[in-house]
C-alpha positions as CSV (number, residue, x, y, z in Angstrom):
1,M,126.1,135.5,172.2
2,N,122.6,134.5,170.9
3,S,122.4,130.7,170.1
4,A,119.9,131.6,167.3
5,L,122.6,133.5,165.5
6,Y,125.0,130.6,165.8
7,A,122.4,128.4,164.2
8,I,122.1,130.9,161.3
9,L,125.8,131.0,160.8
10,G,126.2,127.3,161.2
11,H,129.1,127.7,163.6
12,E,129.5,128.0,167.4
13,F,132.3,130.4,168.2
14,D,135.2,129.4,170.5
15,N,135.9,133.2,170.7
16,P,132.5,135.0,170.8
17,E,134.3,138.3,171.0
18,L,135.2,137.9,167.4
19,L,131.6,137.8,166.4
20,Q,130.7,140.7,168.7
21,E,133.4,142.7,167.0
22,A,132.1,141.9,163.6
23,L,128.7,143.1,164.6
24,T,129.9,146.4,166.3
25,H,129.5,149.6,164.3
26,R,132.1,152.3,165.1
27,S,129.4,154.4,166.8
28,A,129.2,151.6,169.5
29,S,132.9,150.7,169.7
30,H,133.5,153.0,172.7
31,G,136.9,154.0,171.4
32,R,138.1,150.4,170.7
33,D,139.6,150.6,167.2
34,N,136.9,151.0,164.6
35,G,134.4,148.3,165.3
36,Y,134.0,145.9,162.4
37,E,136.1,147.7,159.9
38,R,139.3,145.7,160.1
39,L,137.3,142.4,159.9
40,E,135.3,143.8,156.9
41,F,138.7,144.2,155.1
42,L,139.5,140.6,155.6
43,G,136.0,139.3,154.9
44,D,135.9,141.0,151.6
45,R,139.0,138.9,150.5
46,V,137.7,135.6,151.9
47,L,134.4,136.1,150.2
48,G,136.1,137.0,146.9
49,L,138.3,133.9,147.1
50,C,135.4,131.5,147.9
51,V,133.0,132.9,145.3
52,A,135.8,132.9,142.7
53,D,136.5,129.2,143.4
54,M,132.8,128.4,143.2
55,L,132.5,130.2,139.8
56,M,135.6,128.4,138.4
57,Q,133.9,125.1,139.3
58,A,130.4,126.0,138.1
59,F,131.5,127.5,134.8
60,P,134.6,125.7,133.7
61,D,134.4,126.9,130.1
62,E,133.9,130.6,130.7
63,P,136.7,133.1,130.0
64,E,138.1,135.3,132.7
65,G,136.0,138.4,131.7
66,A,132.7,136.6,132.1
67,L,133.8,135.1,135.4
68,S,134.8,138.6,136.6
69,R,131.4,140.0,135.8
70,R,129.7,137.2,137.7
71,L,132.1,137.8,140.6
72,N,131.4,141.5,140.8
73,A,127.7,140.9,140.8
74,L,127.9,138.4,143.6
75,V,130.2,140.4,145.9
76,R,128.8,143.9,145.4
77,Q,127.1,145.8,148.2
78,E,123.6,145.1,147.1
79,T,124.1,141.4,147.2
80,L,125.8,141.5,150.6
81,A,123.1,143.7,152.1
82,E,120.4,141.4,150.7
83,V,122.1,138.3,152.4
84,A,122.6,140.2,155.7
85,E,119.0,141.4,155.8
86,G,117.6,138.0,154.8
87,L,119.5,136.5,157.7
88,G,118.4,139.1,160.2
89,F,121.8,140.6,160.9
90,Q,120.1,144.0,161.5
91,D,118.7,142.6,164.8
92,Y,122.2,141.8,166.1
93,I,124.1,144.9,165.2
94,Y,125.6,147.0,168.0
95,V,125.1,150.6,167.0
96,G,125.1,154.0,168.8
97,K,121.7,155.4,169.8
98,A,121.9,158.4,167.4
99,E,122.8,156.1,164.4
100,D,120.1,153.6,165.5
101,D,117.5,156.4,165.5
102,S,118.5,157.5,162.1
103,G,118.0,154.0,160.6
104,A,121.6,152.7,160.5
105,R,120.3,149.1,160.9
106,A,118.6,149.3,157.5
107,N,121.5,151.0,155.8
108,P,122.6,148.8,152.9
109,A,126.2,150.0,153.2
110,I,126.3,149.0,156.9
111,L,124.6,145.7,156.3
112,S,127.1,144.9,153.6
113,D,130.0,145.8,155.8
114,I,128.6,143.7,158.7
115,C,128.2,140.7,156.3
116,E,131.8,140.9,155.3
117,A,132.9,141.2,158.9
118,V,130.9,138.2,160.0
119,I,132.6,136.2,157.2
120,A,136.0,137.3,158.5
121,A,135.0,136.3,162.0
122,L,133.9,132.8,160.8
123,Y,137.3,132.5,159.0
124,K,139.4,133.6,162.0
125,D,137.5,131.4,164.5
126,G,136.9,128.3,162.5
127,G,139.2,128.5,159.5
128,L,138.6,128.7,155.7
129,E,136.2,125.7,155.5
130,V,133.8,127.2,158.1
131,A,133.7,130.5,156.2
132,R,133.4,128.6,152.9
133,A,130.4,126.6,154.2
134,F,128.6,129.7,155.1
135,I,129.3,131.4,151.8
136,T,128.4,128.3,149.8
137,K,125.1,128.0,151.7
138,Y,123.9,131.5,151.1
139,W,125.6,132.3,147.7
140,R,125.1,129.0,145.7
141,D,121.5,129.8,144.6
142,R,122.5,133.3,143.6
143,L,125.5,131.9,141.6
144,E,123.4,129.4,139.8
145,K,120.5,131.7,139.1
146,S,121.9,133.3,135.9
147,S,122.8,131.1,133.0
148,R,124.5,134.0,131.3
149,P,127.1,136.3,132.9
150,P,125.7,139.7,133.9
151,K,126.7,142.9,132.1
152,D,126.7,145.9,134.4
153,A,125.6,149.4,133.1
154,K,129.1,150.8,133.4
155,S,130.6,148.1,131.1
156,S,127.7,148.5,128.6
157,L,128.2,152.3,128.5
158,Q,131.9,151.9,128.0
159,E,131.2,149.4,125.1
160,W,128.7,151.9,123.6
161,A,131.4,154.7,123.6
162,M,134.1,152.4,122.3
163,A,131.9,151.2,119.4
164,R,131.6,154.8,118.3
165,K,135.3,155.6,118.8
166,L,134.6,158.0,121.6
167,P,136.6,158.5,124.7
168,L,135.6,156.4,127.7
169,P,132.9,157.7,130.0
170,E,134.0,160.0,132.8
171,Y,132.6,159.9,136.3
172,E,132.7,162.8,138.7
173,V,131.5,163.2,142.3
174,V,129.5,166.4,142.3
175,D,128.0,166.2,145.8
176,K,128.2,164.2,149.0
177,T,125.6,164.6,151.7
178,G,124.4,162.9,154.9
179,P,126.3,161.7,158.0
180,D,129.5,159.8,157.9
181,H,127.8,156.5,158.6
182,A,125.3,157.0,155.8
183,P,126.7,159.2,153.1
184,V,124.8,159.8,149.9
185,F,126.9,160.5,146.8
186,T,125.8,162.3,143.6
187,I,127.7,161.1,140.6
188,E,127.7,162.6,137.1
189,V,128.7,160.6,134.1
190,S,129.5,162.1,130.8
191,V,130.3,160.9,127.3
192,R,131.8,163.4,124.8
193,G,129.2,165.2,122.8
194,R,126.3,163.9,124.9
195,E,124.3,165.4,127.8
196,P,125.6,164.0,131.1
197,A,123.4,162.1,133.6
198,R,123.3,162.2,137.4
199,A,122.3,159.7,140.0
200,Q,122.6,159.2,143.8
201,G,123.7,156.2,145.8
202,E,124.9,155.3,149.3
203,A,128.2,154.2,147.8
204,K,130.1,155.8,144.9
205,R,130.1,152.6,142.9
206,N,126.3,152.3,143.2
207,A,125.8,155.9,142.2
208,E,128.1,155.4,139.2
209,Q,126.1,152.3,138.1
210,K,122.8,154.2,138.4
211,A,124.1,157.2,136.5
212,A,125.5,154.9,133.7
213,E,122.2,153.1,133.5
214,L,120.3,156.4,133.1
215,L,122.7,157.8,130.4
216,L,122.7,154.5,128.5
217,E,118.9,154.2,128.6
218,R,118.7,157.8,127.2
219,L,121.3,157.1,124.5
220,L,119.5,153.9,123.3
221,K,116.2,155.7,123.2
222,E,117.7,158.5,121.1
223,A,119.1,156.0,118.7
224,K,115.7,154.5,118.1
225,S,113.9,157.8,117.6
């Protein structure tokens, strides 16, 4: 395994196969399980634990709701993909030729999954403190960047509806296109009595956020006119 990658991760693996598994997309797994997917499952939990602990220490007076919004922003796909791309993980991914030709290395969903799988590999090879050191190094600045907890578009749209005593917004998948490794979802969000909005994203959650943002922006403009 490349020593440059060990330097990026801050850990030299006793079991390099763990890291290789974390970097292997199912298209290159040659029938061995599902590549990084099981590690991704574990890495998601390790990341959530470490970031939640960091938030508890950094914002000791904030209520649970505010901490949850901060956590969601720090562990969402966009943040993970940004970290992975910034560290150059795309250069180390094992991926099938067809997927490579179609741009899988630049796919935010794949980069996000790889990042979680690498965190799991660090945890399994070196323990929680090794994984925590990696997470602290690359998430601390993001955690400290905002003095106020973020409010995502879905939450804001829900609050808008509740303030007007309307039912909660409803989200529906109206289309799914693209290959399995890079799906594109079209989501429609509606609030009773208002024209719905649609948006696309490489994950349902992302598409929902974009649709909510579009609808909320339109509703706020209508209120001002």
